[in-house]
Backbone as ProteinMPNN parsed JSONL, in Angstrom:
{"seq_chain_A": "MQGKEYRHYAVEGDPGHYSECLYNIEEIMRWIENQKQPGAKNASSG", "coords_chain_A": {"N_chain_A": [[-2.252, -13.936, -0.888], [0.422, -11.768, -1.238], [2.226, -8.764, -1.274], [4.156, -5.855, -2.301], [2.549, -3.851, -1.368], [1.211, -4.692, 0.905], [1.613, -6.788, 3.856], [1.436, -9.93, 5.534], [1.316, -10.56, 8.995], [2.257, -12.295, 11.988], [2.078, -13.059, 15.451], [3.334, -15.367, 16.278], [5.295, -15.621, 14.418], [5.084, -17.028, 12.052], [3.301, -16.27, 9.59], [0.001, -16.77, 8.288], [-2.651, -17.239, 5.811], [-4.797, -15.987, 7.052], [-3.75, -14.221, 8.836], [-2.944, -11.11, 10.526], [-3.055, -8.182, 8.526], [-0.882, -5.764, 7.357], [-0.534, -2.549, 5.992], [1.566, -0.973, 3.536], [1.893, 2.159, 3.578], [3.426, 4.152, 2.321], [4.119, 3.026, -0.162], [1.571, 2.664, -1.254], [0.642, 5.329, -1.406], [2.513, 6.327, -3.236], [1.765, 4.875, -5.498], [-0.833, 5.902, -5.927], [-0.222, 8.611, -6.462], [1.097, 8.292, -8.88], [-0.9, 7.668, -10.655], [-2.682, 8.706, -13.483], [-4.934, 11.17, -13.532], [-7.619, 12.598, -15.173], [-7.84, 16.071, -15.445], [-7.065, 16.464, -12.816], [-5.077, 18.093, -10.354], [-1.647, 18.067, -9.424], [-0.66, 17.674, -6.088], [1.729, 18.828, -5.243], [2.13, 20.801, -7.099], [0.386, 22.81, -6.641]], "CA_chain_A": [[-1.478, -13.097, -1.775], [1.199, -10.795, -0.489], [3.037, -7.987, -2.2], [4.839, -4.713, -1.709], [1.556, -2.969, -0.769], [0.843, -5.175, 2.241], [2.256, -8.014, 4.337], [0.778, -10.637, 6.629], [2.162, -10.698, 10.177], [1.721, -13.123, 13.062], [2.849, -13.018, 16.688], [4.13, -16.595, 16.329], [6.385, -15.509, 13.452], [4.79, -17.781, 10.834], [1.992, -15.773, 9.17], [-0.807, -17.551, 7.353], [-3.581, -16.46, 4.989], [-5.741, -15.252, 7.885], [-3.008, -13.398, 9.791], [-3.153, -9.67, 10.413], [-2.499, -7.586, 7.314], [-0.426, -4.391, 7.555], [-0.348, -1.888, 4.706], [2.728, -0.119, 3.313], [1.238, 3.384, 3.131], [4.289, 4.887, 1.39], [3.982, 2.405, -1.488], [0.219, 2.943, -1.731], [0.588, 6.745, -1.786], [3.305, 6.455, -4.463], [0.937, 4.344, -6.581], [-1.903, 6.872, -6.167], [0.367, 9.788, -7.099], [1.496, 7.955, -10.245], [-2.071, 7.473, -11.5], [-3.022, 9.889, -14.275], [-6.341, 11.494, -13.388], [-7.961, 13.731, -16.037], [-8.251, 17.298, -14.772], [-6.577, 16.54, -11.436], [-3.814, 18.799, -10.158], [-0.687, 17.443, -8.522], [-0.637, 18.396, -4.813], [2.964, 19.598, -5.119], [2.147, 21.906, -8.063], [-0.493, 23.855, -6.174]], "C_chain_A": [[-0.809, -12.002, -0.954], [2.072, -10.039, -1.479], [3.698, -6.823, -1.514], [3.858, -3.749, -1.059], [1.133, -3.417, 0.629], [1.562, -6.476, 2.558], [1.391, -8.623, 5.441], [1.777, -10.798, 7.772], [1.462, -11.561, 11.213], [2.655, -13.047, 14.261], [3.785, -14.219, 16.768], [5.307, -16.555, 15.362], [6.167, -16.272, 12.158], [3.402, -17.381, 10.334], [1.307, -16.688, 8.16], [-1.752, -16.636, 6.587], [-4.525, -15.596, 5.82], [-5.051, -14.419, 8.963], [-3.306, -11.923, 9.548], [-2.412, -9.125, 9.19], [-2.132, -6.131, 7.613], [-0.096, -3.785, 6.199], [0.899, -1.025, 4.691], [2.21, 1.188, 2.718], [2.102, 4.186, 2.16], [4.149, 4.339, -0.029], [2.606, 2.682, -2.082], [0.102, 4.391, -2.182], [1.382, 6.995, -3.065], [2.488, 5.979, -5.665], [-0.17, 5.332, -6.944], [-1.366, 8.089, -6.897], [0.747, 9.521, -8.548], [0.321, 7.713, -11.185], [-2.39, 8.776, -12.22], [-4.532, 10.098, -14.189], [-6.664, 12.705, -14.258], [-8.447, 14.924, -15.221], [-7.757, 17.449, -13.353], [-5.25, 17.274, -11.398], [-2.943, 18.01, -9.203], [-0.618, 18.286, -7.257], [0.615, 19.257, -4.679], [3.006, 20.785, -6.077], [1.164, 23.006, -7.698], [-1.863, 23.646, -6.588]], "O_chain_A": [[-1.429, -11.395, -0.08], [2.597, -10.63, -2.423], [3.797, -6.793, -0.288], [4.276, -2.902, -0.269], [0.737, -2.587, 1.449], [2.053, -7.172, 1.669], [0.708, -7.913, 6.18], [2.94, -11.13, 7.546], [0.235, -11.564, 11.31], [3.874, -12.978, 14.106], [4.903, -14.104, 17.269], [6.222, -17.37, 15.473], [6.989, -16.173, 11.246], [2.424, -18.072, 10.619], [1.949, -17.291, 7.301], [-1.67, -15.412, 6.695], [-5.006, -14.572, 5.334], [-5.702, -13.962, 9.902], [-3.845, -11.542, 8.509], [-1.301, -9.55, 8.87], [-2.974, -5.357, 8.067], [0.541, -4.423, 5.361], [1.254, -0.416, 5.7], [2.099, 1.316, 1.498], [1.568, 4.837, 1.263], [4.07, 5.107, -0.988], [2.486, 2.91, -3.286], [-0.477, 4.661, -3.233], [0.962, 7.798, -3.897], [2.516, 6.604, -6.725], [-0.424, 5.575, -8.124], [-1.984, 8.557, -7.854], [0.722, 10.44, -9.367], [0.521, 7.566, -12.39], [-2.366, 9.843, -11.606], [-5.309, 9.299, -14.71], [-6.036, 13.751, -14.094], [-9.358, 14.796, -14.403], [-8.01, 18.481, -12.731], [-4.406, 17.11, -12.279], [-3.441, 17.361, -8.283], [-0.525, 19.51, -7.348], [0.562, 20.319, -4.058], [3.825, 21.686, -5.9], [1.11, 24.033, -8.375], [-2.735, 24.453, -6.267]]}, "name": "protein", "num_of_chains": 1, "seq": "MQGKEYRHYAVEGDPGHYSECLYNIEEIMRWIENQKQPGAKNASSG"}
């Protein structure tokens, strides 16, 4: 399974299911920021 949060990469250029997995940290952080947590303050609001 591959999505916008991570991708499989291979030196040979043809990644398989067991190839190295690299994470898209910007997309993951965006997802975390969009989660509604009761009582949590937004980091940008202080």
